[in-house]
C-alpha angles and dihedrals in degrees: 000000000000091000089056092053097057121070093215092058100035095101090053090049091052089051093051098043098084090051091050091052091048089061094061115349096189098047105122092211091055091045090051091048089054089049091053093048093051093041092055090044090057094246095131095168094057091041092054090051093053093045090054092049092047091051090049094049101040120083109252113270093007119135089257091052092048090051091050091049090051091051089047087057090051090049089056090046091054089051088053091245090136096164093057091045089051092048092053095047092045089050091053091052093046099045104040122060092186115041109170110264095243090054093047089058091048092046092049091051092048092047089054091050091049093049091049092048093048091048092049090049091054096051113100116247113256112261118242116227 
């Protein structure tokens, strides 16, 4: 997971992902890790597939499910669907009193990026004279 979060180790993470999934292909944490690797690699189609699988395999409202929902929000953000990304993150904040600390940090950072993107989208384009 950590390898997939850092640009300098992303290629290594992509190389290791199939081996990880061979260990336990229905493990929601492994599926979410694959989703993150492909998300950060720009392969949104593969990422979406692994997010969906992680959400199906993880018990509802478990830490693995929360992580997959957060990465689903990031997936929407990367597709410039800021409203859906915001809805997902807001839902996580509203419905879970105890999001794991590492995910709170990640959710806060994504929420800031969403807010900034939505604000930038609402600003009028500068007029050319």
